[in-house]
VOPAGU-2260 file (C-alpha; in pm, 1 decimal, decimal comma):
REM VOPAGU-2260
SITE   aa  ch    i         X         Y         Z
SITE  MET   A    0      28,3       5,9      -4,4
SITE  GLY   A    1     294,7     231,7      64,1
SITE  ASP   A    2     425,0     204,5    -292,1
SITE  MET   A    3      99,7     275,0    -462,1
SITE  ASN   A    4     116,5     595,7    -690,2
SITE  ILE   A    5    -203,1     780,3    -644,8
SITE  GLU   A    6    -127,0     965,6    -973,1
SITE  ARG   A    7    -194,8     624,7   -1190,8
SITE  PHE   A    8    -547,3     677,0   -1060,1
SITE  LYS   A    9    -779,2     893,2   -1257,0
SITE  ARG   A   10   -1134,3     969,6   -1139,6
SITE  VAL   A   11   -1404,2     854,2   -1373,4
SITE  ASP   A   12   -1721,8    1038,6   -1478,8
SITE  ASN   A   13   -2048,6     822,9   -1384,6
SITE  SER   A   14   -2229,1     955,8   -1668,7
SITE  THR   A   15   -1954,2     818,9   -1902,1
SITE  ILE   A   16   -2037,8     451,7   -1844,1
SITE  VAL   A   17   -2403,0     423,9   -1857,2
SITE  GLU   A   18   -2485,1      88,1   -2028,8
SITE  GLU   A   19   -2737,5     119,1   -2317,7
SITE  TRP   A   20   -2995,5    -125,2   -2356,0
SITE  GLU   A   21   -3099,4    -200,9   -2753,8
SITE  GLY   A   22   -3423,5    -336,0   -2678,7
SITE  THR   A   23   -3774,8    -305,6   -2531,2
SITE  SER   A   24   -3881,1    -447,3   -2175,3
SITE  LEU   A   25   -4178,3    -653,1   -2236,3
SITE  THR   A   26   -4470,7    -718,6   -1944,2
SITE  TYR   A   27   -4546,8   -1078,0   -1903,2
SITE  TRP   A   28   -4906,0   -1035,9   -2122,8
SITE  LYS   A   29   -4693,4    -849,0   -2382,4
SITE  SER   A   30   -4418,4   -1141,5   -2405,9
SITE  VAL   A   31   -4710,5   -1401,8   -2404,9
SITE  GLY   A   32   -4896,1   -1220,5   -2710,3
SITE  LYS   A   33   -4563,2   -1212,3   -2910,3
SITE  ALA   A   34   -4503,6   -1563,0   -2856,7
SITE  PHE   A   35   -4881,6   -1653,8   -2952,0
SITE  LEU   A   36   -4848,8   -1445,5   -3288,0
SITE  GLN   A   37   -4517,8   -1615,1   -3387,2
SITE  ASN   A   38   -4671,7   -1942,8   -3397,5
SITE  LYS   A   39   -4829,2   -1968,6   -3749,3
SITE  ALA   A   40   -5050,0   -2272,5   -3680,1
SITE  ALA   A   41   -5234,7   -2057,2   -3368,6
SITE  ILE   A   42   -5275,9   -1774,8   -3614,1
SITE  ILE   A   43   -5460,4   -1999,1   -3886,2
SITE  THR   A   44   -5650,8   -2171,9   -3641,6
SITE  ALA   A   45   -5768,6   -1849,7   -3484,3
SITE  THR   A   46   -5853,6   -1704,2   -3838,2
SITE  ILE   A   47   -6054,5   -2028,3   -3879,2
SITE  LEU   A   48   -6238,4   -2006,4   -3587,7
SITE  LEU   A   49   -6318,9   -1626,9   -3652,6
SITE  ILE   A   50   -6466,3   -1703,0   -3961,8
SITE  ILE   A   51   -6672,1   -1993,2   -3797,9
SITE  ILE   A   52   -6818,1   -1767,0   -3531,4
SITE  ALA   A   53   -6889,0   -1499,1   -3780,5
SITE  MET   A   54   -7082,9   -1749,7   -3993,4
SITE  THR   A   55   -7272,1   -1878,7   -3689,9
SITE  ILE   A   56   -7355,2   -1510,9   -3605,4
SITE  PHE   A   57   -7442,3   -1384,8   -3959,5
SITE  TYR   A   58   -7532,9   -1660,1   -4205,9
SITE  PRO   A   59   -7867,2   -1737,0   -4031,2
SITE  MET   A   60   -7942,7   -1341,4   -4063,4
SITE  VAL   A   61   -7886,4   -1341,4   -4436,9
SITE  SER   A   62   -7973,4   -1679,7   -4561,9
SITE  LYS   A   63   -8301,9   -1699,2   -4768,1
SITE  TYR   A   64   -8295,3   -2089,5   -4601,9
SITE  SER   A   65   -8362,8   -2190,6   -4274,6
SITE  TYR   A   66   -8344,5   -2547,6   -4137,7
SITE  LEU   A   67   -8677,2   -2529,5   -3977,4
SITE  GLN   A   68   -8847,1   -2435,2   -4308,2
SITE  GLN   A   69   -8944,0   -2765,0   -4472,1
SITE  ASP   A   70   -9015,6   -2806,4   -4860,1
SITE  TYR   A   71   -9064,2   -3148,9   -4990,5
SITE  LYS   A   72   -9020,4   -3024,4   -5337,4
SITE  ILE   A   73   -8662,4   -3016,9   -5287,5
SITE  LYS   A   74   -8575,7   -3299,3   -5069,1
SITE  ASN   A   75   -8238,7   -3496,5   -5104,5
SITE  LEU   A   76   -8084,6   -3240,5   -5337,9
SITE  LYS   A   77   -7706,6   -3266,6   -5404,9
SITE  PRO   A   78   -7478,0   -3014,3   -5290,9
SITE  SER   A   79   -7488,5   -2722,8   -5551,1
SITE  MET   A   80   -7450,5   -2331,2   -5548,1
SITE  GLU   A   81   -7765,8   -2299,1   -5436,3
SITE  HIS   A   82   -7770,5   -2546,0   -5137,7
SITE  PHE   A   83   -7420,1   -2587,4   -5052,7
SITE  PHE   A   84   -7455,0   -2896,3   -4845,7
SITE  GLY   A   85   -7754,4   -3009,5   -5029,0
SITE  THR   A   86   -8086,2   -3095,4   -4854,3
SITE  ASP   A   87   -8214,2   -3332,3   -4631,2
SITE  ALA   A   88   -8516,7   -3618,6   -4635,6
SITE  TRP   A   89   -8747,7   -3313,9   -4517,2
SITE  GLY   A   90   -8627,3   -3076,4   -4782,7
SITE  SER   A   91   -8442,8   -2832,0   -4555,9
SITE  ASP   A   92   -8110,4   -2680,6   -4617,7
SITE  VAL   A   93   -7836,7   -2850,1   -4464,9
SITE  PHE   A   94   -7594,7   -2577,4   -4489,0
SITE  ALA   A   95   -7817,6   -2326,4   -4307,6
SITE  GLY   A   96   -7865,3   -2611,7   -4024,0
SITE  VAL   A   97   -7530,2   -2642,8   -3953,7
SITE  TRP   A   98   -7470,2   -2255,2   -3871,4
SITE  GLN   A   99   -7826,7   -2249,9   -3692,3
SITE  GLY   A  100   -7710,2   -2568,0   -3483,9
SITE  ALA   A  101   -7363,1   -2419,0   -3423,9
SITE  ARG   A  102   -7532,9   -2127,1   -3242,8
SITE  THR   A  103   -7674,6   -2385,5   -2989,2
SITE  SER   A  104   -7356,8   -2596,0   -2984,7
SITE  LEU   A  105   -7104,4   -2317,4   -2934,8
SITE  ILE   A  106   -7291,5   -2112,6   -2679,4
SITE  LEU   A  107   -7351,9   -2437,7   -2467,5
SITE  GLY   A  108   -6995,2   -2543,8   -2512,1
SITE  ILE   A  109   -6855,1   -2180,3   -2388,7
SITE  LEU   A  110   -7128,4   -2171,2   -2128,0
SITE  ILE   A  111   -7067,5   -2499,7   -1956,5
SITE  ALA   A  112   -6696,9   -2465,6   -1998,1
SITE  PHE   A  113   -6689,2   -2138,5   -1792,3
SITE  ILE   A  114   -6931,7   -2271,0   -1529,9
SITE  ASN   A  115   -6683,1   -2576,7   -1486,3
SITE  LEU   A  116   -6394,2   -2353,7   -1482,9
SITE  VAL   A  117   -6547,9   -2086,0   -1196,0
SITE  VAL   A  118   -6674,9   -2380,4    -986,8
SITE  GLY   A  119   -6326,0   -2587,0   -1053,8
SITE  MET   A  120   -6116,9   -2269,5    -956,2
SITE  ILE   A  121   -6325,3   -2212,0    -631,0
SITE  TYR   A  122   -6363,7   -2555,0    -518,2
SITE  GLY   A  123   -5976,4   -2632,6    -580,4
SITE  GLY   A  124   -5854,4   -2299,7    -427,5
SITE  ILE   A  125   -6052,5   -2415,1    -108,8
SITE  CYS   A  126   -5899,6   -2756,8    -106,0
SITE  SER   A  127   -5538,1   -2662,9    -141,1
SITE  TYR   A  128   -5548,2   -2341,4      88,9
SITE  HIS   A  129   -5701,3   -2516,5     371,7
SITE  GLY   A  130   -5536,8   -2842,6     323,1
SITE  GLY   A  131   -5560,0   -3117,1     587,4
SITE  LEU   A  132   -5878,4   -3272,8     693,5
SITE  THR   A  133   -6056,6   -3004,1     461,4
SITE  ASP   A  134   -5909,5   -3111,8     164,5
SITE  ASP   A  135   -5939,8   -3484,5     225,6
SITE  ILE   A  136   -6300,5   -3482,4     246,5
SITE  LEU   A  137   -6350,6   -3226,9     -53,1
SITE  MET   A  138   -6127,4   -3450,7    -261,7
SITE  ARG   A  139   -6332,6   -3762,0    -139,4
SITE  ILE   A  140   -6654,0   -3593,1    -276,7
SITE  ILE   A  141   -6472,4   -3501,8    -625,7
SITE  GLU   A  142   -6397,2   -3892,9    -638,4
SITE  ILE   A  143   -6723,7   -3990,9    -560,3
SITE  LEU   A  144   -6877,9   -3754,0    -825,6
SITE  THR   A  145   -6602,1   -3857,3   -1087,3
SITE  ASN   A  146   -6685,6   -4229,3   -1048,2
SITE  ILE   A  147   -7045,9   -4211,7   -1135,9
SITE  PRO   A  148   -7117,9   -4273,9   -1516,7
SITE  LEU   A  149   -7208,1   -3933,9   -1685,3
SITE  ILE   A  150   -7484,0   -4131,7   -1868,1
SITE  VAL   A  151   -7659,4   -4209,9   -1540,0
SITE  VAL   A  152   -7617,1   -3844,9   -1416,8
SITE  ILE   A  153   -7764,5   -3720,6   -1742,7
SITE  ILE   A  154   -8071,0   -3987,9   -1737,1
SITE  LEU   A  155   -8157,3   -3901,7   -1363,9
SITE  VAL   A  156   -8155,7   -3547,9   -1417,1
SITE  ASN   A  157   -8380,5   -3576,1   -1742,1
SITE  LEU   A  158   -8610,2   -3785,5   -1552,7
SITE  ILE   A  159   -8641,4   -3556,1   -1280,3
SITE  LEU   A  160   -8632,9   -3212,1   -1449,6
SITE  GLY   A  161   -8728,7   -3323,5   -1794,4
SITE  ARG   A  162   -8546,5   -3250,5   -2113,2
SITE  SER   A  163   -8445,9   -2882,6   -2153,6
SITE  VAL   A  164   -8157,3   -2693,9   -2226,4
SITE  PHE   A  165   -8143,1   -2575,8   -1836,3
SITE  THR   A  166   -8143,7   -2968,9   -1767,1
SITE  PHE   A  167   -7895,6   -3031,0   -2001,1
SITE  VAL   A  168   -7657,3   -2770,2   -1869,3
SITE  ILE   A  169   -7714,6   -2911,7   -1480,8
SITE  ALA   A  170   -7621,7   -3231,1   -1606,1
SITE  LEU   A  171   -7293,6   -3173,0   -1772,1
SITE  THR   A  172   -7205,3   -2925,2   -1496,8
SITE  ILE   A  173   -7262,5   -3187,3   -1193,5
SITE  SER   A  174   -6945,9   -3331,5   -1233,6
SITE  GLY   A  175   -6784,6   -3161,0   -1509,4
SITE  TRP   A  176   -6575,3   -2925,1   -1289,7
SITE  CYS   A  177   -6396,7   -3196,5   -1118,4
SITE  ASN   A  178   -6112,3   -3229,9   -1371,8
SITE  VAL   A  179   -6072,6   -2861,9   -1346,5
SITE  ALA   A  180   -6058,9   -2859,7    -977,1
SITE  ASN   A  181   -5782,8   -3141,9    -950,7
SITE  LEU   A  182   -5574,7   -2915,6   -1185,6
SITE  ILE   A  183   -5613,5   -2590,4   -1022,1
SITE  ARG   A  184   -5565,9   -2758,1    -676,1
SITE  GLY   A  185   -5224,5   -2863,7    -801,1
SITE  GLN   A  186   -5140,4   -2530,7    -902,3
SITE  PHE   A  187   -5262,1   -2357,1    -584,6
SITE  ILE   A  188   -5071,1   -2613,2    -393,2
SITE  GLN   A  189   -4742,6   -2487,1    -566,3
SITE  GLN   A  190   -4852,8   -2120,1    -524,9
SITE  LYS   A  191   -4962,8   -2088,1    -175,4
SITE  GLU   A  192   -4602,9   -2162,2       1,7
SITE  GLN   A  193   -4463,0   -1891,8    -199,7
SITE  GLU   A  194   -4319,4   -1584,7      15,1
SITE  TYR   A  195   -4601,7   -1333,7    -126,7
SITE  ILE   A  196   -4879,7   -1559,5      29,5
SITE  LEU   A  197   -4671,5   -1591,7     349,4
SITE  ALA   A  198   -4656,5   -1198,4     361,5
SITE  ALA   A  199   -5034,0   -1158,4     288,2
SITE  LYS   A  200   -5094,3   -1402,0     576,4
SITE  ALA   A  201   -4880,4   -1193,9     779,1
SITE  LEU   A  202   -5056,2    -883,3     720,8
SITE  GLY   A  203   -5387,7   -1018,3     790,4
SITE  ALA   A  204   -5529,6   -1065,1     476,5
SITE  SER   A  205   -5888,1   -1278,7     477,2
SITE  THR   A  206   -5889,3   -1654,1     322,9
SITE  SER   A  207   -6141,2   -1524,4      60,0
SITE  ARG   A  208   -5894,1   -1230,6     -77,2
SITE  ILE   A  209   -5574,2   -1449,9     -55,4
SITE  ILE   A  210   -5771,7   -1698,8    -328,1
SITE  SER   A  211   -5953,9   -1424,6    -517,2
SITE  LYS   A  212   -5649,2   -1136,5    -526,1
SITE  HIS   A  213   -5328,8   -1387,6    -529,7
SITE  LEU   A  214   -5391,4   -1738,6    -591,2
SITE  MET   A  215   -5657,4   -1675,0    -875,3
SITE  ARG   A  216   -5430,2   -1408,0   -1053,0
SITE  ASN   A  217   -5146,7   -1616,3   -1071,0
SITE  VAL   A  218   -5313,8   -1928,7   -1227,7
SITE  ILE   A  219   -5519,2   -1697,6   -1491,0
SITE  SER   A  220   -5293,2   -1808,8   -1772,2
SITE  ILE   A  221   -5391,1   -2186,2   -1678,1
SITE  ALA   A  222   -5766,1   -2081,4   -1650,5
SITE  ILE   A  223   -5722,6   -1947,6   -2014,5
SITE  VAL   A  224   -5559,3   -2256,8   -2149,5
SITE  THR   A  225   -5834,7   -2471,1   -1969,8
SITE  ILE   A  226   -6130,2   -2337,9   -2113,0
SITE  THR   A  227   -5984,1   -2331,8   -2438,9
SITE  LEU   A  228   -5956,6   -2702,4   -2420,0
SITE  GLU   A  229   -6266,5   -2769,6   -2240,2
SITE  ILE   A  230   -6498,0   -2594,1   -2502,3
SITE  PRO   A  231   -6424,2   -2863,4   -2775,8
SITE  ASN   A  232   -6477,4   -3112,6   -2531,9
SITE  VAL   A  233   -6840,0   -2998,6   -2408,6
SITE  ILE   A  234   -6915,8   -2958,1   -2798,7
SITE  LEU   A  235   -6857,6   -3331,0   -2883,6
SITE  LEU   A  236   -7017,8   -3451,6   -2566,6
SITE  GLU   A  237   -7329,9   -3238,3   -2671,8
SITE  SER   A  238   -7321,3   -3354,1   -3018,8
SITE  THR   A  239   -7288,7   -3736,6   -2899,8
SITE  LEU   A  240   -7586,5   -3674,3   -2614,1
SITE  SER   A  241   -7803,3   -3513,9   -2883,4
SITE  PHE   A  242   -7749,3   -3765,0   -3120,9
SITE  ILE   A  243   -7835,4   -4041,9   -2886,9
SITE  GLY   A  244   -8162,3   -3837,1   -2749,3
SITE  PHE   A  245   -8021,8   -3704,6   -2423,6
SITE  GLY   A  246   -7896,4   -3339,6   -2550,6
SITE  SER   A  247   -8072,2   -3016,3   -2545,4
SITE  SER   A  248   -8421,8   -2949,2   -2693,7
SITE  LEU   A  249   -8302,3   -2706,9   -2921,6
SITE  LEU   A  250   -8152,3   -2749,9   -3289,4
SITE  SER   A  251   -7778,9   -2830,8   -3216,4
SITE  TRP   A  252   -7497,9   -3026,9   -3404,2
SITE  GLY   A  253   -7617,5   -3335,7   -3218,0
SITE  SER   A  254   -7941,4   -3287,2   -3331,0
SITE  LEU   A  255   -7867,3   -3232,6   -3702,9
SITE  PHE   A  256   -7682,9   -3549,5   -3686,6
SITE  PHE   A  257   -7974,4   -3762,3   -3567,1
SITE  ASN   A  258   -8222,4   -3612,3   -3833,6
SITE  ALA   A  259   -7968,0   -3713,5   -4104,6
SITE  SER   A  260   -7871,5   -4034,7   -3986,6
SITE  PHE   A  261   -8165,3   -4203,3   -4145,4
SITE  SER   A  262   -8027,9   -4084,6   -4488,4
SITE  LEU   A  263   -7644,5   -4189,9   -4448,9
SITE  HIS   A  264   -7659,2   -4481,3   -4675,3
SITE  PHE   A  265   -7847,2   -4277,6   -4956,9
SITE  TYR   A  266   -7731,8   -3943,8   -4907,6
SITE  PRO   A  267   -7395,1   -3944,8   -4706,6
SITE  ASN   A  268   -7334,8   -3578,1   -4793,3
SITE  VAL   A  269   -7583,0   -3497,0   -4520,9
SITE  VAL   A  270   -7402,2   -3645,7   -4244,4
SITE  PHE   A  271   -7025,9   -3621,4   -4385,5
SITE  LEU   A  272   -7011,8   -3246,6   -4474,2
SITE  PRO   A  273   -7151,3   -3110,6   -4123,7
SITE  ALA   A  274   -6915,0   -3350,8   -3969,1
SITE  LEU   A  275   -6649,8   -3189,9   -4151,4
SITE  VAL   A  276   -6750,8   -2841,0   -4014,6
SITE  ILE   A  277   -6762,7   -3000,1   -3665,3
SITE  SER   A  278   -6429,4   -3168,0   -3684,2
SITE  ILE   A  279   -6244,5   -2846,2   -3803,6
SITE  THR   A  280   -6420,7   -2625,2   -3535,9
SITE  ILE   A  281   -6288,2   -2915,1   -3261,7
SITE  ILE   A  282   -5953,1   -2934,7   -3396,0
SITE  CYS   A  283   -5888,7   -2563,4   -3404,1
SITE  PHE   A  284   -5970,5   -2528,1   -3055,4
SITE  ASN   A  285   -5752,9   -2809,1   -2943,2
SITE  ILE   A  286   -5470,4   -2653,7   -3129,4
SITE  LEU   A  287   -5562,9   -2288,4   -3020,1
SITE  GLY   A  288   -5533,0   -2440,1   -2660,3
SITE  ASP   A  289   -5215,1   -2587,1   -2715,2
SITE  ALA   A  290   -5066,3   -2271,8   -2876,9
SITE  LEU   A  291   -5184,9   -2078,1   -2549,0
SITE  ARG   A  292   -5040,8   -2341,8   -2334,1
SITE  ASP   A  293   -4688,0   -2277,1   -2515,7
SITE  ALA   A  294   -4716,9   -1907,9   -2518,2
SITE  PHE   A  295   -4792,4   -1915,6   -2135,5
SITE  ASN   A  296   -4496,9   -2180,4   -2082,9
SITE  PRO   A  297   -4223,9   -2074,0   -2316,1
SITE  HIS   A  298   -3940,4   -2248,5   -2079,8
SITE  GLU   A  299   -4138,8   -2580,0   -2156,0
SITE  VAL   A  300   -4145,3   -2529,1   -2509,3
SITE  VAL   A  301   -3745,4   -2472,9   -2501,2
SITE  LEU   A  302   -3711,8   -2784,5   -2294,9
SITE  LYS   A  303   -3901,6   -3002,4   -2537,9
SITE  LYS   A  304   -3666,3   -2885,4   -2809,8
SITE  GLN   A  305   -3362,5   -2963,2   -2641,5
């Protein structure tokens, strides 16, 4: 230290060593949006879904044909520019029926998926937050509900309440939320041990506030992906149940299949063309859900590629 020459050291002005950042700071949601827009498959499927939703909303308004309008003079016509999917044995325009039925199927799919998501998030949040005996009792209830065959639940509800849209929604939500509750419970268990939850408890935050303001907010990405993947499952289930006579009382994709099934051997277009639209819709929802899951979890995508 005694041999150190002070003249060898120079005072540096702090303003000359400011590091320049060439780029933009992205928030979490902006980074998710950027990752989603970079996925070409997601953009294509989202565009197709928007077209399907637009056709569902507007085509029945502008079409000169209605599926409920029957004209035996034009029954069993092949696809043409006048009737894109042809007509059925009652002279109803199948293309118009597809979009009229889509209204019921899509609305029911979104409504039931949303109800299952909300109930599952609340139930899963209560299970994971309290733990212990409360968690054990509530999880046993889920196990009981999931082990009851769905067709038995639907038949019992139809016998008690009669066949209607309300009955159908009740039947599909009695146990439909259980899988969502299991998923949300697992995510909440991971989150509740974080330091910010312990800090909220120390500050005296109530249980409802911690679940709604902290836990729910941190699993919103999982909720978005869940409802996107739940909608096609409900649509497919609704179509299947309506086809066998246990669906809603309104015109839907399932009831359209039921009406067309009698002509399958002789006029397959009345079944296969609507089935193509339904298949495209379900596939698009599934691809969109996978794309959203990848956008919300970019680290998992990198690990998969490695």
